[in-house]
Backbone bond lengths (Angstrom), bond angles and torsions (degrees), N, CA, C in turn:
res aa  C-N    CA-C-N  psi(-1)  N-CA   C-N-CA  omega(-1)  CA-C   N-CA-C  phi
1 M - - - 1.447 - - 1.531 111.05 -
2 C 1.339 116.92 -41.44 1.461 119.79 179.89 1.519 111.81 -69.22
3 I 1.332 117.26 -25.41 1.461 120.37 176.00 1.524 109.13 -64.86
4 T 1.314 116.72 -44.80 1.462 120.86 177.98 1.524 110.63 -65.95
5 L 1.328 117.26 -36.20 1.462 120.88 177.12 1.525 110.77 -62.85
6 G 1.324 117.39 -45.63 1.458 120.61 177.40 1.522 111.91 -61.45
7 A 1.324 116.24 -42.81 1.464 120.51 177.66 1.526 110.90 -63.32
8 A 1.318 117.18 -40.26 1.466 120.99 -179.84 1.527 111.52 -66.46
9 I 1.322 117.57 -36.04 1.466 119.93 178.76 1.520 110.39 -66.29
10 Y 1.328 116.91 -46.03 1.466 119.90 176.95 1.525 110.78 -61.91
11 A 1.331 117.48 -44.63 1.458 121.27 -179.50 1.527 111.23 -63.32
12 L 1.314 117.40 -42.71 1.456 120.85 179.56 1.522 111.70 -65.33
13 T 1.320 117.14 -41.03 1.460 120.52 178.17 1.521 110.79 -61.22
14 L 1.326 116.69 -46.77 1.461 120.12 179.82 1.525 111.11 -67.29
15 Y 1.332 117.39 -39.52 1.459 121.16 179.52 1.521 111.42 -63.16
16 I 1.324 117.03 -43.67 1.467 120.39 178.43 1.523 110.29 -64.11
17 A 1.337 116.80 -41.69 1.465 119.76 177.98 1.521 110.57 -63.73
18 Y 1.340 117.52 -41.28 1.468 120.78 177.60 1.523 111.72 -60.06
19 Q 1.318 116.77 -41.03 1.458 120.69 -173.50 1.528 113.81 -84.02
20 T 1.328 117.98 -11.63 1.468 119.62 -176.54 1.524 112.03 -113.72
21 Y 1.296 118.54 -90.30 1.458 121.29 -167.85 1.529 114.63 -100.34
22 L 1.310 119.19 -20.66 1.457 121.67 -168.52 1.531 114.77 -61.91
23 P 1.333 120.97 -43.21 1.471 118.18 179.60 1.529 113.08 -58.87
24 A 1.313 116.83 -46.00 1.474 119.31 179.89 1.524 110.54 -65.72
25 Y 1.311 117.07 -37.76 1.463 120.85 179.77 1.522 111.25 -65.96
26 L 1.321 116.85 -42.16 1.454 120.41 -179.93 1.525 111.76 -67.68
27 V 1.318 117.23 -39.50 1.469 120.00 177.86 1.519 110.36 -63.52
28 T 1.300 116.88 -36.85 1.460 121.26 -178.24 1.522 112.21 -71.08
29 H 1.328 117.88 -36.10 1.464 120.96 -170.53 1.528 115.07 -113.05
30 F 1.311 118.66 1.83 1.460 122.00 176.16 1.518 108.41 -128.46
31 E 1.310 116.57 124.12 1.462 120.45 176.86 1.518 109.00 -87.47
32 G 1.316 116.01 143.90 1.454 120.05 173.70 1.517 115.29 92.32
33 L 1.310 119.40 3.34 1.461 119.47 176.10 1.524 108.60 -73.83
34 K 1.332 115.81 129.43 1.458 119.86 -173.80 1.527 113.25 -100.53
35 T 1.315 117.24 -42.65 1.454 119.25 -174.39 1.537 110.82 -144.98
36 F 1.326 113.55 154.37 1.456 120.61 175.85 1.528 110.24 -121.51
37 E 1.332 116.56 25.40 1.457 120.92 -178.81 1.527 112.23 -56.47
38 T 1.311 116.15 -47.39 1.465 120.29 -178.22 1.516 111.11 -63.21
39 M 1.320 115.74 -38.30 1.453 120.24 -179.21 1.528 111.04 -64.93
40 Y 1.324 116.63 -45.79 1.459 119.78 -178.44 1.528 112.39 -74.28
41 A 1.319 117.49 -22.19 1.464 120.66 -179.84 1.529 112.70 -87.22
42 S 1.307 117.12 -3.39 1.466 119.35 -176.85 1.523 110.87 -65.83
43 Q 1.324 114.64 139.08 1.452 121.51 179.18 1.525 108.72 -119.49
44 M 1.292 115.86 143.36 1.459 121.97 -173.91 1.533 113.25 -57.31
45 P 1.340 120.43 -47.07 1.472 118.61 -179.38 1.531 113.04 -60.30
46 L 1.325 116.86 -38.67 1.463 119.25 178.63 1.522 111.38 -69.34
47 L 1.324 117.42 -37.36 1.458 119.96 177.51 1.533 110.67 -63.02
48 V 1.317 116.74 -40.80 1.468 119.67 177.65 1.528 109.79 -62.19
49 L 1.307 116.83 -41.90 1.460 120.89 178.14 1.530 110.90 -62.65
50 Y 1.328 117.16 -43.33 1.466 121.10 179.18 1.529 111.44 -64.44
51 F 1.310 117.10 -32.79 1.457 121.29 -175.26 1.528 113.76 -92.21
52 L 1.315 118.99 7.78 1.468 120.10 177.18 1.534 113.06 -58.20
53 P 1.332 120.18 -40.88 1.475 118.17 175.23 1.531 112.85 -63.46
54 V 1.325 116.92 -35.45 1.467 120.37 177.35 1.522 109.81 -69.21
55 G 1.312 117.47 -38.70 1.465 121.04 176.01 1.509 112.13 -63.03
56 W 1.333 116.67 -38.82 1.462 120.21 176.77 1.522 110.66 -65.45
57 A 1.346 116.49 -42.00 1.467 120.36 178.94 1.533 110.87 -64.23
58 A 1.326 117.27 -42.76 1.463 120.79 179.10 1.525 110.67 -65.26
59 Y 1.317 116.71 -40.73 1.461 120.65 177.06 1.530 110.49 -61.89
60 S 1.322 116.70 -44.72 1.470 121.00 -178.23 1.521 112.28 -68.80
61 F 1.325 117.35 -34.70 1.459 120.25 -176.43 1.525 112.55 -87.24
62 L 1.323 117.53 -36.60 1.468 120.58 -174.63 1.519 113.75 -100.38
63 F 1.312 116.36 -56.06 1.461 120.28 -167.46 1.524 113.25 -77.51
64 S 1.328 117.52 -48.97 1.468 120.10 -176.41 1.526 113.31 -60.28
65 P 1.354 119.44 -48.72 1.466 117.89 -179.88 1.522 113.43 -63.85
66 S 1.330 117.11 -36.59 1.464 118.17 -179.50 1.517 111.37 -71.92
67 L 1.312 117.29 -34.97 1.460 120.56 179.64 1.529 111.32 -72.06
68 G 1.336 117.09 -31.65 1.453 120.76 -178.89 1.519 114.62 -85.43
69 T 1.327 117.65 -1.65 1.460 121.15 -179.11 1.517 109.54 -81.65
70 H 1.322 115.14 132.23 1.465 120.89 178.73 1.517 109.89 -120.33
71 R 1.300 115.44 156.76 1.462 119.59 176.96 1.518 109.36 -72.57
72 N 1.328 114.98 142.93 1.458 118.67 175.90 1.528 108.78 -108.33
73 L 1.314 116.75 178.15 1.459 121.08 -175.98 1.523 111.76 -61.82
74 G 1.333 117.58 -36.69 1.468 120.72 178.88 1.522 112.15 -62.53
75 D 1.327 116.91 -36.77 1.463 120.33 177.75 1.527 111.15 -68.38
76 I 1.307 116.54 -38.46 1.463 120.55 -177.93 1.524 110.35 -69.46
77 V 1.333 117.53 -40.34 1.460 121.41 -179.33 1.517 111.35 -68.46
78 S 1.331 117.22 -40.37 1.465 119.92 -176.84 1.523 112.92 -87.95
79 E 1.305 118.12 2.25 1.455 121.91 -174.74 1.529 115.35 -71.48
80 P 1.322 121.01 -36.81 1.456 119.24 -174.60 1.530 111.76 -57.21
81 F 1.301 115.34 131.78 1.461 122.27 179.77 1.520 107.44 -131.76
82 N 1.308 116.10 122.91 1.447 121.23 179.98 1.525 107.96 -110.94
83 P 1.315 118.88 107.05 1.460 120.62 -177.06 1.533 113.09 -66.66
84 A 1.312 117.21 -21.32 1.461 119.60 -179.68 1.523 111.85 -71.39
85 T 1.324 117.29 -31.90 1.466 120.32 -177.76 1.524 113.12 -106.81
86 A 1.308 117.83 -2.99 1.467 121.18 -175.97 1.532 110.87 -76.81
87 T 1.323 114.41 147.80 1.464 120.06 174.96 1.522 108.80 -80.55
88 L 1.328 116.21 171.79 1.460 120.07 179.13 1.525 110.32 -62.24
89 G 1.334 117.08 -41.82 1.460 120.67 178.78 1.513 112.83 -62.24
90 Q 1.336 116.45 -41.99 1.469 120.34 178.63 1.527 110.85 -65.95
91 T 1.318 116.58 -38.40 1.459 120.30 179.18 1.520 110.82 -66.14
92 L 1.330 117.22 -44.47 1.459 120.15 177.82 1.521 111.45 -62.72
93 L 1.325 116.88 -44.16 1.460 120.37 178.61 1.523 110.78 -61.66
94 W 1.320 117.43 -41.64 1.467 121.15 179.09 1.531 110.74 -64.50
95 N 1.319 117.57 -41.81 1.462 120.78 -178.44 1.524 112.50 -72.20
96 V 1.327 117.34 -31.22 1.457 120.15 -178.30 1.519 111.58 -88.43
97 W 1.317 118.10 -41.30 1.454 121.14 -172.19 1.529 111.95 -127.62
98 G 1.307 119.38 22.54 1.457 122.22 -177.47 1.512 113.87 -92.43
99 W 1.319 117.09 30.22 1.455 120.80 -178.93 1.520 110.64 -82.67
100 E 1.313 114.74 175.80 1.461 120.59 174.21 1.521 109.62 -67.99
101 K 1.318 115.36 162.03 1.461 120.63 -175.63 1.531 111.41 -61.85
102 K 1.324 117.46 -40.73 1.460 118.44 -177.79 1.526 111.92 -69.32
103 T 1.320 117.94 -30.02 1.461 120.34 175.00 1.523 110.33 -69.11
104 K 1.326 116.72 -39.19 1.461 120.48 177.15 1.523 110.97 -62.55
105 V 1.335 116.79 -41.13 1.459 120.74 178.46 1.521 110.07 -63.10
106 L 1.321 117.21 -45.06 1.459 120.75 -179.99 1.527 111.17 -64.06
107 V 1.320 117.86 -42.76 1.470 120.78 179.45 1.521 110.60 -64.18
108 A 1.316 117.29 -45.74 1.466 120.60 -179.26 1.524 111.01 -63.07
109 R 1.315 117.88 -42.29 1.457 120.50 179.96 1.524 111.56 -71.09
110 T 1.327 117.43 -35.33 1.462 119.86 177.07 1.519 110.66 -65.70
111 V 1.329 117.05 -43.84 1.462 120.31 177.25 1.524 110.50 -60.64
112 A 1.328 116.79 -43.01 1.466 120.41 178.23 1.518 111.29 -62.09
113 L 1.328 117.26 -41.41 1.461 120.90 179.69 1.523 111.53 -67.40
114 V 1.323 117.26 -42.46 1.468 120.78 179.09 1.527 110.38 -62.48
115 L 1.328 116.85 -46.72 1.466 120.22 -179.74 1.527 111.84 -65.28
116 A 1.327 116.41 -43.34 1.465 119.40 -179.85 1.530 111.39 -66.21
117 A 1.321 116.96 -44.07 1.467 119.93 179.93 1.525 110.73 -64.92
118 G 1.316 116.72 -43.51 1.459 119.80 -179.89 1.518 112.35 -64.99
119 Y 1.317 116.99 -48.51 1.462 120.69 -177.38 1.524 111.25 -67.19
120 Q 1.318 116.99 -49.60 1.457 120.89 -176.25 1.525 111.55 -64.13
121 T 1.325 117.39 -42.44 1.460 120.15 -179.70 1.523 110.73 -67.40
122 T 1.314 117.12 -39.56 1.466 119.86 178.15 1.522 110.73 -61.65
123 I 1.310 117.41 -50.21 1.459 121.12 -177.31 1.525 111.28 -64.58
124 K 1.336 116.81 -48.47 1.467 120.03 -178.74 1.529 111.60 -62.31
125 T 1.327 117.22 -42.75 1.459 120.24 -179.25 1.518 110.86 -65.82
126 W 1.301 116.61 -46.08 1.462 121.09 -176.88 1.528 111.67 -65.31
127 L 1.332 116.73 -39.10 1.458 119.88 -175.20 1.525 114.32 -87.49
128 T 1.322 118.21 -22.71 1.472 119.17 -174.51 1.520 114.34 -106.34
129 I 1.312 119.39 -21.71 1.461 120.53 -178.99 1.522 108.71 -98.59
130 E 1.304 114.90 120.42 1.459 119.83 -178.65 1.531 109.91 -69.29
131 G 1.315 116.07 130.67 1.450 121.57 179.91 1.520 114.41 90.76
132 A 1.318 117.08 3.39 1.462 120.63 179.60 1.528 109.72 -82.19
133 E 1.313 115.37 132.63 1.458 121.18 174.79 1.530 108.93 -91.83
134 P 1.337 117.57 156.95 1.476 119.00 178.94 1.529 112.95 -58.46
135 W 1.332 117.59 -40.22 1.471 119.57 179.51 1.526 111.38 -68.39
136 G 1.311 116.77 -34.03 1.461 119.68 176.56 1.511 111.79 -66.26
137 A 1.341 115.83 -43.09 1.462 120.08 177.85 1.522 110.70 -63.93
138 A 1.334 116.48 -40.17 1.472 119.89 179.26 1.532 110.89 -66.38
139 G 1.325 117.35 -38.02 1.467 120.04 177.83 1.514 112.45 -66.56
140 W 1.333 116.49 -40.15 1.465 120.63 176.77 1.525 110.04 -65.14
141 A 1.323 117.08 -40.37 1.459 121.05 178.00 1.524 111.00 -66.60
142 G 1.326 116.80 -30.87 1.460 120.72 178.51 1.520 112.62 -61.24
143 V 1.324 116.60 -32.53 1.469 120.14 177.08 1.526 109.63 -62.39
144 W 1.325 116.86 -46.24 1.462 121.25 -177.94 1.523 111.40 -71.98
145 A 1.313 117.35 -36.59 1.466 119.91 177.99 1.530 110.67 -67.20
146 S 1.325 116.78 -40.36 1.466 118.90 178.82 1.527 111.23 -68.70
147 A 1.328 117.88 -32.86 1.467 120.39 175.63 1.525 110.21 -65.70
148 A 1.330 116.98 -40.19 1.465 120.17 177.68 1.522 110.97 -65.19
149 L 1.328 117.09 -41.03 1.460 121.40 178.46 1.529 111.22 -64.08
150 A 1.312 116.11 -44.41 1.472 119.93 178.73 1.523 111.14 -64.02
151 T 1.322 117.08 -38.37 1.466 120.55 178.66 1.519 110.72 -64.35
152 G 1.325 117.14 -44.17 1.458 120.47 177.76 1.520 111.82 -61.90
153 A 1.337 116.38 -41.39 1.466 119.88 179.73 1.528 111.47 -64.87
154 V 1.317 116.82 -44.14 1.469 119.81 -179.53 1.527 110.95 -68.60
155 F 1.330 117.53 -39.93 1.462 119.64 176.30 1.530 110.96 -63.44
156 G 1.316 117.46 -35.65 1.460 120.24 175.54 1.515 111.63 -64.65
157 W 1.311 116.38 -40.43 1.460 121.16 178.25 1.529 110.38 -66.32
158 V 1.326 117.03 -42.94 1.464 120.71 179.55 1.528 110.17 -65.28
159 G 1.327 117.75 -41.83 1.461 121.17 179.48 1.511 112.99 -65.27
160 S 1.328 117.06 -36.31 1.466 119.62 179.57 1.518 111.43 -77.55
161 A 1.320 118.23 -23.11 1.462 120.42 177.45 1.521 110.64 -65.54
162 G 1.322 116.99 -35.29 1.464 120.42 177.18 1.516 111.73 -65.45
163 E 1.341 117.01 -35.45 1.463 120.29 177.93 1.517 110.99 -64.59
164 S 1.313 117.33 -40.74 1.458 120.93 -178.93 1.523 111.02 -61.11
165 V 1.323 116.55 -40.91 1.461 120.61 179.22 1.525 109.60 -64.54
166 E 1.347 116.94 -42.95 1.459 119.97 179.44 1.524 111.46 -63.85
167 E 1.327 117.72 -40.59 1.460 121.24 179.39 1.522 111.37 -64.84
168 V 1.319 117.00 -40.82 1.466 120.60 178.77 1.523 109.80 -64.62
169 E 1.335 116.90 -40.97 1.464 119.80 178.96 1.522 110.97 -64.49
170 K 1.336 118.13 -40.95 1.459 121.60 178.47 1.528 110.84 -64.02
171 E 1.333 116.47 -43.10 1.459 120.06 179.58 1.517 110.92 -64.54
172 S 1.317 117.02 -37.76 1.467 118.98 -179.52 1.526 110.84 -68.23
173 L 1.349 116.88 -30.78 1.473 119.15 176.21 1.531 110.94 -67.26
174 Y 1.318 117.16 -35.68 1.465 120.12 179.71 1.529 111.29 -71.61
175 L 1.320 117.28 -29.27 1.453 120.28 -178.35 1.525 112.15 -75.21
176 E 1.315 116.49 -24.76 1.477 119.13 -176.15 1.476 113.22 -75.61
């Protein structure tokens, strides 16, 4: 199910870009583009089908490792945070990076995916497509980087939703 979700996020990101700003942006920054027939004819169900391998890759790289990460003894020992005695630096660090281990894994992998997708797509597009300008390549890469960011955010939301259900079940056991 999460594979299809990842594919749908990528497909939706590309579909929205196709229907809004991308054609004008590509015409402005790429010389030699002749037609956008394929772009305008794209349909959401087919895009999701085309992006199933990308959804599987995103699931394997982002969701599975973060979901399989567990807290270790070092995390449990260093976890207590007392805001009354904490310094400003400790408070900022806790607020910025004081998440659970699996959230940290997901954030780190999402950042890595966004940077890799953005950089690699920019370089490959600029160097391999004749008539591509650097800003055009960067804009095209921005579509893929934003899709990776959205996928990481949604996978984080889906992963945390499972925790909420588990916490509610645990609390209900204590009430009985």
